[in-house]
Each structure stands twice: as C-alpha cells, then as structure tokens.
C-alpha positions in Angstrom: 65.8 116.0 104.1 62.2 114.6 103.4 61.3 114.0 100.3 58.3 115.8 99.1 55.6 115.4 96.5 57.9 117.6 94.2 60.7 115.3 94.2 61.9 113.5 91.1 60.8 109.7 91.2 63.3 107.3 92.7 63.8 104.6 90.7 63.5 100.7 93.0 67.2 101.1 93.3 67.3 100.6 97.3 66.2 96.6 96.6 69.5 95.9 97.9 69.8 97.5 101.3 68.8 95.2 104.3 66.6 97.0 106.2 68.8 96.5 109.5 72.2 98.1 108.7 71.6 101.7 109.8 70.1 99.9 113.3 73.2 101.4 114.8 72.6 105.0 114.3 70.8 106.4 117.0 68.2 108.3 116.1 65.0 106.9 113.1 65.7 110.4 111.7 69.6 109.6 111.1 68.5 106.4 110.0 65.8 107.6 107.4 68.1 110.5 106.1 71.0 107.6 105.6 68.4 105.5 103.8 67.3 108.8 101.8 71.4 109.3 100.8 71.9 105.9 99.2 68.7 106.4 97.0 70.2 110.3 96.4 73.4 108.5 95.5 72.1 105.9 93.1 69.3 108.1 91.6 72.2 111.1 91.2 73.3 112.0 87.3 77.1 113.0 87.1 79.2 113.6 89.4 77.7 112.5 93.2 78.6 115.4 95.5 76.6 116.5 98.6 74.8 119.4 96.4 73.9 116.9 93.7 72.7 114.1 96.3 70.6 117.1 98.3 68.9 118.3 94.3 67.4 114.7 94.2 65.2 116.1 97.5 64.2 119.1 96.0 67.1 121.0 96.3 66.4 123.7 98.4 68.6 125.3 100.8 67.5 124.1 103.8 67.4 120.8 102.3 71.3 121.0 101.3 72.0 122.5 104.4 70.1 119.1 106.5 72.4 116.8 103.4 75.5 119.0 104.6 75.0 118.3 108.2 73.9 114.9 108.2 77.7 113.9 106.8 79.9 116.3 107.7 78.7 117.7 110.7 76.7 114.6 112.1 77.3 112.5 115.3 76.5 109.0 114.0 79.1 106.5 113.4 80.2 104.7 110.6 82.3 101.9 111.8 79.3 99.9 113.1 77.7 100.3 109.6 80.7 99.0 108.0 80.4 96.2 110.4 77.2 95.4 109.0 78.0 95.5 105.2 80.8 93.5 105.9 78.4 91.0 107.3 75.9 91.5 104.6 78.4 91.4 101.9 80.0 88.2 103.2 76.4 86.4 103.5 75.6 88.1 99.6 79.0 87.2 98.0 80.2 84.2 99.7 84.0 85.6 99.0 87.1 84.1 99.1 89.7 86.9 100.2 89.4 90.4 100.9 91.4 92.5 98.5 93.0 95.5 99.7 94.0 98.7 97.2 94.9 102.3 97.1 93.5 104.9 95.3 94.7 108.3 95.0 91.7 111.0 93.8 93.3 114.1 92.2 92.0 117.2 93.8 92.4 121.0 93.2 94.0 123.0 96.0 94.9 122.2 99.4 92.0 122.0 101.3 90.8 118.6 101.4 91.7 116.5 104.1 94.9 114.8 103.7 95.7 116.5 99.8 99.2 116.0 99.9 101.4 114.2 96.2 101.5 111.1 95.8 103.2 108.7 93.0 100.4 106.9 91.2 102.4 103.9 89.4 99.8 103.5 86.8 100.1 107.0 85.6 103.9 106.7 86.7 104.0 110.3 88.0 103.0 112.5 91.1 99.9 113.6 91.7 98.1 116.1 93.9 95.0 114.6 96.3 93.6 112.0 98.1 95.0 108.9 99.0 93.1 106.1 101.1 92.9 102.4 101.2 90.1 100.0 101.0 89.2 97.0 101.8 86.9 95.1 99.3 85.3 91.5 100.2 85.5 89.7 96.8 84.4 86.6 94.8 84.9 85.4 91.3 81.2 87.1 91.0 81.7 90.4 92.2 83.5 92.7 94.9 82.1 95.0 97.5 84.1 97.5 99.5 83.5 97.5 103.0 86.4 99.4 105.2 88.2 102.3 104.1 91.4 104.3 105.8 92.1 107.7 104.7 95.9 108.5 104.4 96.6 111.5 106.8 100.2 112.7 106.0 102.4 114.7 108.7 101.5 117.9 107.6 97.5 117.1 108.0 98.2 115.5 111.8 100.9 118.3 113.4 99.4 121.5 111.9 97.0 122.3 114.8 94.9 124.7 112.6 94.2 122.4 109.8 93.2 119.3 112.0 90.7 121.4 113.5 89.1 122.8 110.4 89.1 119.5 109.1 88.0 117.9 112.4 90.7 114.8 112.6 90.8 113.2 116.1 93.2 113.7 118.4 94.4 109.9 117.9 95.0 110.3 114.6 98.6 109.9 113.3 100.5 110.4 110.1 100.8 106.4 109.2 103.7 104.8 106.9 102.0 103.1 104.1 102.6 100.0 105.2 100.7 100.9 108.5 97.7 102.3 106.4 97.4 99.2 104.3 98.4 96.5 107.2 95.6 98.7 109.7 92.5 98.4 106.9 92.9 95.0 106.0 93.1 93.8 109.7 90.2 95.8 110.8 88.5 94.4 107.8 89.6 90.5 108.7 88.4 91.1 112.2 85.0 93.0 111.3 83.5 89.0 110.4 83.5 86.0 113.2 85.4 82.7 112.5 88.7 82.2 110.6 89.8 85.3 108.4 89.6 85.1 104.8 93.0 85.8 103.2 94.2 89.2 102.1 95.7 90.2 98.6 97.7 93.6 99.0 97.7 94.6 96.1 100.1 98.2 96.5 103.4 97.2 94.5 105.7 99.0 96.7 105.2 98.4 100.1 108.0 96.5 101.8 106.9 92.9 101.4 109.4 91.3 104.8 107.4 94.0 106.9 104.0 93.0 105.1 104.8 89.3 105.8 105.9 89.4 109.5 102.5 92.1 110.0 100.0 89.0 108.5 102.1 86.1 109.7 101.9 87.2 113.2 98.1 88.1 112.7 97.2 84.5 111.2 95.8 85.6 108.0 97.3 84.2 105.0 98.8 86.8 102.7 99.3 87.5 99.0 100.9 90.6 98.2 101.7 92.2 94.5 105.3 93.4 94.0 107.0 95.5 91.7 110.3 94.1 89.8 112.8 95.9 92.0 112.6 93.5 94.6 115.6 90.5 94.0 114.1 86.8 94.6 116.0 83.6 94.7 114.5 80.2 93.2 114.0 77.5 95.7 116.7 75.1 94.6 115.1 72.3 96.2 112.2 73.2 93.6 114.2 73.6 90.5 117.5 72.3 90.5 120.0 73.4 89.0 118.5 77.0 88.4 121.0 78.8 89.9 121.2 80.8 93.3 122.3 84.0 91.8 119.2 86.6 92.7 116.8 88.3 90.1 114.1 90.4 89.8 110.7 88.5 89.1 110.5 90.0 85.6 113.6 88.1 84.8 112.5 84.9 86.6 109.4 84.7 84.6 111.2 85.3 81.6 113.8 83.0 82.3 111.2 80.3 83.2 109.0 79.8 80.3 109.0 75.8 80.8 106.8 76.9 83.9 104.3 79.1 81.8 100.9 77.3 81.7 97.0 79.3 80.5 94.5 80.2 82.4 91.6 82.3 82.1 91.1 85.5 83.6 88.2 86.0 86.2 86.9 88.8 84.1 87.1 87.5 80.9 89.7 88.8 78.2 91.9 87.1 75.7 94.3 83.9 76.4 96.3 84.6 79.7 99.7 83.1 80.9 100.9 82.7 84.8 103.7 81.3 86.6 104.4 79.8 89.9 107.7 79.0 91.5 108.8 79.1 95.0 111.3 81.7 96.3 113.1 83.3 98.8 113.2 86.9 99.2 116.9 88.2 98.8 116.5 91.7 100.1 114.2 94.4 101.4 113.6 98.0 101.2 112.6 98.8 105.0 114.4 102.3 105.9 117.2 101.9 103.5 118.7 99.1 104.9 118.6 95.0 103.5 117.9 92.0 105.3 118.1 88.3 104.7 114.2 87.4 103.7 112.0 84.5 104.1 110.4 81.8 101.6 107.4 82.7 99.0 105.2 81.9 96.1 106.3 83.9 93.4 102.9 84.2 91.1 102.5 86.0 87.6 99.6 86.5 85.5 99.8 88.2 81.9 97.7 88.6 78.5 100.1 86.5 76.6 99.7 89.7 74.2 101.1 92.1 76.1 103.7 91.0 78.8 104.5 93.7 80.0 101.5 94.2 81.8 102.6 91.5 84.0 101.4 91.5 87.5 103.7 90.1 90.3 102.5 88.4 93.6 104.2 87.0 96.4 101.9 84.4 98.5 103.0 82.6 101.8 105.2 79.5 101.3 102.4 77.0 102.3 99.7 78.1 100.0 98.6 75.8 97.0 99.9 77.4 94.2 96.5 76.9 92.6 95.0 79.0 95.5 97.3 81.5 95.4 96.7 81.6 91.4 92.6 82.3 92.5 93.0 84.5 95.3 95.5 86.8 93.0 93.1 86.9 90.7 90.4 88.6 92.3 92.0 91.7 92.2 91.1 91.6 88.6 87.3 91.6 89.6 87.7 94.2 92.1 89.6 96.5 89.4 86.9 96.1 87.2 83.8 96.7 90.1 85.8 99.5 91.6 85.8 101.7 88.1 82.2 100.3 87.8 81.5 101.4 91.5 83.0 104.9 90.9 80.5 106.2 88.9 77.4 104.7 89.8 77.9 105.5 93.5 80.3 108.0 93.3 83.2 106.6 95.9 85.7 109.2 94.6 83.4 112.3 94.7 82.9 113.6 97.9 84.4 117.5 97.4 83.9 118.3 101.2 86.7 118.9 103.9 85.9 117.2 106.8 87.4 114.0 107.9 84.0 112.9 109.4 82.2 113.7 106.3 84.8 112.0 104.0 84.4 108.5 105.7 81.0 108.7 106.0 80.0 109.8 102.4 82.3 107.1 101.2 80.4 104.4 103.9 77.0 105.5 102.6 78.9 105.2 99.0 80.2 101.7 99.7 76.2 100.5 101.0 75.0 101.7 97.4 77.3 99.4 95.9 76.0 96.6 97.7 72.6 97.4 96.8 73.9 97.7 92.9 75.4 94.1 93.4 72.4 92.8 95.4 70.5 94.1 92.1 71.7 94.0 89.2 73.7 91.3 90.3 71.6 88.9 91.7 69.6 89.3 88.0 72.6 88.6 86.1 72.6 85.5 88.4 76.2 86.5 89.5 75.6 86.0 93.4 73.3 83.5 93.6 69.8 83.9 95.0 70.2 85.3 98.6 69.3 88.6 97.2 66.5 87.3 95.9 65.2 86.2 98.9 63.0 87.8 102.2 62.7 91.6 100.5 59.6 93.4 102.1 58.0 96.7 101.3 58.5 100.1 103.0 58.1 103.6 102.2 61.3 106.3 102.6 60.5 109.2 103.8 57.3 111.1 103.7 55.7 111.1 100.1 59.4 109.6 98.7 58.7 108.3 94.7 55.6 110.3 95.4 53.9 107.4 97.6 55.4 104.3 95.3 57.1 102.2 98.1 60.6 101.2 97.2 61.6 97.8 97.8 64.1 97.0 100.5 65.1 93.8 102.1 64.4 92.6 105.6 67.6 91.7 107.4 
C-alpha cells in the first residue's frame, strides 16, 4: 500500500492529523497504512470507496487487495484510535457538548452488514439501508465525529450464516433505538477524563422517560429532541393560570406567543425564534404503556419565516434556559459539518460487507474530518490557534508525494 513515484501528488491535507493518533496500532506498517488511508480519503474524488482510495496509490490489484485487507480483515482495534480522536478533538474545539444523531445510508441489496428497513423522519418514508448512531464533539465553531454504533437488527445477529459472513462479534446483540443511542453516547462521554460534557440527543422518537432516567443514572446532563406526538403539562408554578390539561409541544408553542424570543442561529441564516417553558411529561410510549412523567424544560427553535420547521427539545429541569438553548443549537453545527464531512471524507461511502470494515473505515473517515477542521477551520480562525502549534514535517510512505513531505501535527 506504499505510494510510489507513479502515485498522484498528495495535497498537504494531513496537516491536521496528530502524530500519536495511531500509536495504539501494534505494527509500524499498520500505522503507516492508517496514515495513507486518511490521505487517500482526502485526495480521492467522488465516493470514498475502498477501490477509490486504493486508486490514489496507483490502483494495482495487489494494492487494492492490501487496502481491502487493512480495512476489512486486519487485526487492529478502532476503539483506542477513537479515544485518541476524542482527546485531540477536545483539545482543539473546547467543546460544549456531545451531539448524538442517527444516520440512515440507503443501500441496494441486502449484503451490507446491518441492512434493514428504517423509517427516516426527514423523508417521511421507510428506506432500505444501514443505520448508525454517531457521537460528535461540538462547539459553536465546529463538530467532529468521535464514536459510532452500527445498528444490528435481530435478522443479522440471530442468523448464524449472516453473522459469520459479516464477521459480527459473538457479543453483539440486537438493541432498541434507545439502547443504541444511549450506548454510543455514554461510551463517548466516558472517553474523556473529568466531568462529562452534556449530551444533545438529536433523535426524535426516542422515549424521553427512558432516556432521561438512563442519563440521570449516569450523572450526565441531557437535552433530547422530541417529536410532536408526546404530551406535556405546563408547570403551574412557572405559568399560573395556563391550565393543567396536557398538550403536544407544538400546541404549547403556538399558545404561548408571549414567551417567544428572537435568537441568532450558530450557523447563520435569517431571523429565528425560540421559547422555553418548564413542563412535566404526561405520558411515554414505552412498550405501549403509559406512566406519569418527570419535570423537564421545553425548548423550541424555529425560523421565523417557517414555523413548520420547529425543533422541539426537552432538557433536564435544573438546566438554565440559556444553557439549554445553547446546547440544543449545537445540533445545527453538526448538521452543517456532517453534510460537509460526508462528501469530503466519505462518512457514508463504505461499500464493504464486514462489521469490522465498517467500523475501521468510519473511524479513519472521522480522523480525516478532524484533519479538515484543523486545517481549513484553523485557517478561518474558527477553532483557535491550537491547530497551528507543534507541527513537524514527516514523510508518509516510501516516495509519497514524489518525495514531498506532508505536514502533520506532533502530538
């Protein structure tokens, strides 16, 4: 997989990759291949498939096989790389929260690991594809994906032949959406020392009672996006005379115009409005049952020109309204950066069939996104001066860039 003098000239796009990020890989050739794979992701045009990445190194059959083996069949572990990624993203961004969000990638056929039918709220229809949950460290300037969980439906973990073909670990099991979202969020939050950052759960439709208890038990503040099907009561102490009947969040927003306030979205755009009010959950969709809910803070955000685009959030009751709005607004930053990263580094482009391959590709794609944030972000003054400190020149591969050094940051 080493580049030769016939390889295309790499741009100096590895400037944002800390030198120690791949220190957990046990062999020097694996560390080199990881660096080259990130370089290939950044240099490739179009979809960042294994074939396209290999083409950046000459595209010979042996080289393509080497890339495939490194991603899909090698022995290196991705979790230590993700912990290093979290540490460096934390140092770079000075993040305010984790943003956890689901993604469905449409797939033709049923061979890719985890493929099933999933409902996509943004599209309003069911899509055949892979679903995953990503945990992003986010600041008002930028977001970086750090941890991932691939959803494995029961059809994949209970069918021995499918499990073997996709190399799914024996310990994997089918999880509910709440379990998948909670697991990736807690693993991400615990990947950094000290007091955990709050979690912004941008996944409408998850049971707010279950998620609230889950994060309360873990001692992690939660701001959870909800849909308009839940029912809430306004706290009578906070808003005397409003009444005690339960309403949907959307109806509460429409009926409380006196609480509307302007706010400036972190990602720019036109004038927007927000509203916060203390509420109590009236019911929960948990296995078809209902039970009394707990106290929450309802936060609503919407463009003034399009009230139908309202985003509804429930925050921990002790959270200050300004903090809850600030954390919820970080989801807009991740929306923007996820769209950019998907095209730039191929977060959604893995076309292989193995569980390990999916995790290794998306981990290195996340590293490539960190490199983009460190270089383009730092140049624009978005993430401070940290990305400009401590760089050294090293060579990537024998003859990479026709002997021209790439810039990497010393860890």
